[in-house]
Each structure stands twice: as structure tokens, then as C-alpha cells.
N, C-alpha and C positions, 0 to 999 in steps of 0.2 A: 203256502207253507203245509198244506195237507200232504204233499210228496214227502216232506222233511220228518212229519210228526210221527210216522208209524215205525221209525227205525231204519238202521241201515240195510237189512236184508230186503225190505220193501222197497228201498230206494234203489238198490241193486237189480231187483226185477224190473222194475219201470225204466232204469237207466238202460237196461238190457233191450228192452223193447224199443225205445228212442234210437240206441246205438245200430241196432238191425236195420230200422228204417233208414237211417243215414247211410248204412252199408248197401242197402239197395239203391239209394240215390247215387253213391260211389259207383255201383256196378252200372248203372244206366249211362254213366258219363265217361266210361273208360273207353282207351283207343288200343287197337293193337292187342298186346297180351296183358293189358291192364286189368283184364277180367280175372286172370291168376291172381293178382295182388287182393282184388275184392274178395275173392273166394277163400284166399288165405285168411284174411281179417275177420271173416264173417262170423265164425263161430266163437270167437274169443269173449264176448260177454256173455254170451249164453252159457259156455262151460263156466264162467265166473259164479254164474247163479246158482248152478248145481256144487261147485266146488268152492265151498264158503272159505276154506283156509289156503286159497290160492295166493301164493305171494303176490304183493302189489307190482314189483319190478317184473314178474313174469307177464302180466297182463299187459303191461306198458311195453314191454320188449315186444310181445306178440301182435301189438296194433300198430307201434311205431316204426319198427324196421321195415315191413311191408310199405309203410305210407312214403317213408323216405326214399326207398327204391322206386315206387310208382311216380312220386313227383320229380326225382332225380331225372328220370326217362321221359317225363312228361307223357305219361300214359294213364294216370289219374288226375282228378281235379278236386275232389271233395273229400278224400280221404281223411283229412285231419279233423273233419266233424266226428268221426269215429274215435279218434284218438283224444278229443277234449270230453267226451263221455268217459273213456276209459281213465283219464287223469282224474276225473270227480269222483270215480267209484274207488280208485287206488287212495285218494286222499282221505275219504271218508273213514278208511279202517285205520289201525295202528301202522304207524308209518316207521318202519325200521331205517336203518342206516342205508342199507341197499335200496329201499323204496325212495329215500330221499334223493339219493343220487340219480335213480331212473328219473324221478319227477324233474328234477333240474336239467337233465338232458333232454326231456322231452320239450320243457320249456324253450329251450334253444335250439331245437332240433330243426325249424323252418330255416335258420339262417344257415345251416348246413347245405341245404339245397341252393339258397342263395350264393353261397360261396362257390358252387360248382358252375354256375352261371347258364344252366342248362334248361331252366324253366323261366319264361318270360313273366310269368305271374309273381313268381318268388323275386326276380329282378327288381320288380316294383315295390308296390307296398304290401304285397301278399305276406311276406315273411311276418311283418309287423302285425298284419291282421291276425293271421294265424297263432302267433306267440302271445298276443292279448287274450285270443280265445283260450288257448291251454292255460294262461294264468287265471281266467275266469272260472274256468273248470276246477283248477285247484283250489280257489277259494270257495266255490260252491260245496267241494267235497268236505272241505274241513268244516263249513258250517254244519253240514250232517253229522260229522262225526262229533263235534261239541255240542250239538243238539242230543244226540243218542247219549252222551256222556251224561247231558244234564238230565234227560229223561230217567236214566239208570239211577243217578243220585237221588231225585225226587221219589222214584219208587222204593229205594232204600229208606229215606226218610219217613216215607208214609208208612213201611212196615215198622220202623223203630218206634213211631207215634202210636201206630196201633198196639204195639207189644207194652209201651209204656201206659197207655190208657187201660189195658187189661190188668197190669199189674197195680195201677193206682185204685182199680175197681176191687180187686182182690184184697188190697189193703183195706179198702172202706169196709168191705164185707167182714173181714176178720175184727176191724175195730167194732162194728156193730155186734156181731155175735159176741165178742169179748163183753161188751157193755152188758148184753142182756143175760148171758149166762153168768158172767163173773158177779153181778148184782144178786141173782137168784140165789145161786150156791153160797155166795158169803152168808146171806141171811140164814139159808138152811143150816149152814155149818154151825152159826152163832146158836141156833135152836137146838142142834144136836149137842153141841158142848154143854148147853144149859141142863138138857135131860141128863146126860151122862153124870153132871154134879150132882143133881137132885134125884137120881135113880134110887139110891138107897135110902135117904132122908125124906125125900118127898115125892113118892111115887105119883101122887096126883099131878103134880106140877111137871114131872118128868113126861107123863103122858100128854098134857096139854102142849109142852114143848114139842113133842114129837108131831102132834097133829098139827101144829102151826108150820113146823118144817114140812110136812106133807103137802099143806095147804100153798105154801110159797113154791115149793118144788112144782106143784101142778101149775101155778100160775106162771112159773118160769118157762115150762115147757110151751105152755099156751102162748107166751110172749114170743118165745123161740119160732114157733110154728108161723106166727102172723108176720114176724120179721122176715122169715124166709119167704113167706108169699109175697111181701111187699117187695122184696129184692128180685123175686123171680118177674114180679110185674114192672119193675124198674122204678118203683115209688120210693119215696123216704117215709120215715115213720110218722105216725100223726102227731100233732103239735100237743104238747100238754096244755091243759086250760088255764093254768096259772097257778095261784096260792093253793087250791085245793089239791092239785097234784103234788106240790111240794109237801105239803102236809101229810100226804098219805104216804110219800116217799119215807118221811122222817118217823112216821108211826111204825112202818113196817120194822125199821131198824131197833126203834125202841122197843117194840113186842119182842124183838129177837134178843134184848138184854143189853142193848148199847145205851149209855146215857148219852142223850143228845140235848143241848141247850141252843134253842132256836130264837133268833130275833129275826122276824120277817116282815118287810115292808108290805102293807097291805094292797099296794097299787101295782103288785107284780103282774096282773092281768091285763095292764094297760100298756105294756111293752109289745113291739111287733112279734110276730110268730116264730121268725128264725131265732133272734136272740132268746126268746122264751124255751126254745127246744135246747139251745146250747146250754142255757142256764140249768135247765133239768138234768142234761148231761154232765154238767160239772159237778152238781152236788150228788148224783147218783155214783159217779166215778169216785169223788173224793170219800163218801161214807163206804164204799166198798173197800177202798184201802185201807180206812181206818180199821174196819172189820178183821182184815187180813194180816196188818203189821203192827197195830198199835197194841200196847201192853194191854193185858187183862186186869180188870175189866175194860173194854174199850169205852172211849167216850169222846166227845165232840163238841165243837162249838161253832155255829153256823150263823151268819150274818148275812142278810140280803137287804141292800140299803139303794135307795133310787135318789136320784137328783135330776135336774131339768134335762140332762142330756144322757146320762148313763146309768147303769145298773151295776152294782159290786157285790160280788159273792164271795164271801171268805170261809173256810173251813179249816179251823184249827184243833189238832189233837195232839197228845203227847207222844213223842217218839221212843220207841225201844232203845236201849242203850247201844245196840249194836246196827241200828238202822243206817243206812247209807243213802246218799242221795244218787237218783237213777233216772233213767228215761224211759220206763217200760212202755209197753204197747197202750195202756190206758191212759199214761199222761201225755205221751206223744200225740195220740189221737185227740184228746182234749185240745192240747195246744194248736192242732192243726184245724179244728173245728172253730174255735175261738177266733183265731186270726182270720178264718173266711168271712167272718161278719165284721171285720175291721174292729176287733176286740183285743185285749193285751191279757195274756196269762203267764202266771208265775207260779211254782211249787217249789219250795226250797225250805230246808231247815234252819232253825235260828234257836241256839241253844238247846232246849230240851223240848221244842215244839215243832211240829211240821204243820207247814201254812199252805194251803192250796187258795189262789187268788185270782179272780177274773172278773175284768171289767169289760163290760158288752155295752154297745149303744143301745138305747131305748127304741130308736127309730133308724131303721136303714135308709140310706139315701135312695131317692128313687131315679134311677138311672134311665136315660132315654133309650128306647128300643127302636126308634127310626133311624134310618140313614141320614147321615150328614154329608 
């Protein structure tokens, strides 16, 4: 199969070498003027190597007609070995109508010599043997052509999969950057809004709000740089440690002016790392959306509950009168992450409340890594 595996051009070259060897054999067994037939046939396969667009019917005519003449006159004995190679080369390419006609004529050509009754070899079993050999050459050529088409299809599939992997990676990077930047700038905007409101009446509170906005902005830039470094290294983000991380996240939004009512199970740290990361992402994205879209002043109710198998996180907030359901980048990314750990995600409006709910497994199943 090594002969077939590298494409039709390599096959053609090697077939030309083999056909040239058969041509030498044909020349050695010629009689009388049979050397002229051998000389005419000799360059056909070599020309085909350099003339890649050479029609198949022309190659077949170039090798078959001299063979018919030589065998009918009984001056050649093994010229059909060259024709068999030519049939394989012609059948390995795109076969048009003229090529198909030429292939069929080649297949039955030994019986033309048999009909003339001039060659004792062909009058016996010779015609059947040569015809069978031509048929085998045709089959070999079709196998080469089909394998070449399969290799081309596999290459196209490989390119498509590589492009899909790049696109998926870009989407993942976009989601991660959206989460980091969106969270930080939502908090900064809340502080800036508070500073604008208090600028005239409470300058000290306005200054404190601006200071907090600056602090959160710097932390956001630091998180962004860390995320870029981790992405460059091909690593994921560090896993939140548990309840403390969630409480710190809520505190950031409370400090920015959001009213957050939190009901948190104390056993959050006992769940696996992957669901814990996703839980943190769900809460962060939900609070970011509250800061962006909820009526002023923004408020939210968070519940994190655990049972024996699952952890359920719910974030409820008032809806603005003009709010509409959608599937923004943040929510789409959350749904992808939740389902990736065999969880369930839902974000929907119910009357005047917007609810984000995620149910995650406390433990991920241990999948065997060995071969079966």
C-alpha cells in the first residue's frame, strides 16, 4: 500500500519505471522488425510523468495500437505488460467518456488478435490471460484513484477541523476576556455613577467612590494581564477556593452600591474544582448583568444550595420595563460552561423578575483514561 498512499503523481512515476522495465523486456523478445514497435511504445509512460494533463485515451492509444500491430504480426511477445501499466495509470485519474471507451477497447483488444488467427499464443489461452491482466490493471488504477480522493477528503476534513478548533479557541478567549473585563468595568461604572451622584452633596463619598473605582480598575487590569498570560501558556484560570471567593465577589458589588442579599451554603468548598470554577463564573456573570441592565439602584438575591449530588445557584433581580430575553455572549458562554460539566443552565424572565439558575454536580464522574 505504500505505492498507493502518496498520491497519483508518485504512482505514475513508479508505474513509468515499471512500465519501462517491461518495455525493455518486450524489446529483448522481439523478432524481425518488432524492435520498431518496442521503440514506439517506450516513451509513452515517461511522457505521461511530465505531461500531467495528458488525456488517458491518448496514453492508451499510444501503447495499445503498437501492441496490436506487433502481436498480430507475431513480432512481439510481452508488449501487453506495458499496456496493463498504461491502463492502471489512465484509470487512476479522472475518467472521461473518451477515456472509458478507450479502456473498454483495451480490455477486449487481445481478442482482436485472436480473431485474426495470426498469433498462436492468442489462439490459445493468451487472449484470456491478457484480458484478465488488463482488467486487473483497471482495478488497480481505480483503487489508486479512490484512495487519492479519500486522502484529499481527509485533508479537507483535517483543515476544517483545524479551522473549527481555532474558531472555538477564539470564542473561548472572547468569553474569558468578556467575563474578566465585563465584571471589572461594571463595578467601575457603578462606582463612577455613585461618585457623580454624590459629587455635589457628599464630596468625600464621591472621592471614596472614585478611589474604589480606581482600585477595581487596577485589579481588573491585573486580572486581564493574568488571563492573557494563562491563555498564552494554554492554561485555564485558577480555581476559586470556595465560599471566601464568592463572598469577596459579592462584597465588591456591595461596595459599588448594589444591594445584594446572599444565602450561601457553607459547604461550597467541598465540591469539585471544575464545578466550583463554573459556579463562580455564573455568579460573576449574573451580577455583572444586574449591574448593566437592572433598574437603579441595582439589587439581586443570591442563593447557593447544596444537596447530596448537586449544587444549585440562583440569582434573581428586578427587570427593567424594556428588558427583553436574549442570548448575549455572557449567557451563551455560561450555558456552554455549565453543560460542559454535565450541569443545567437557565436564564429567563418571569413577570418582573429576571432569574439565572444553574445546577451543577458536586462531584464529576471519574472517567477511565486507559484503553479498552
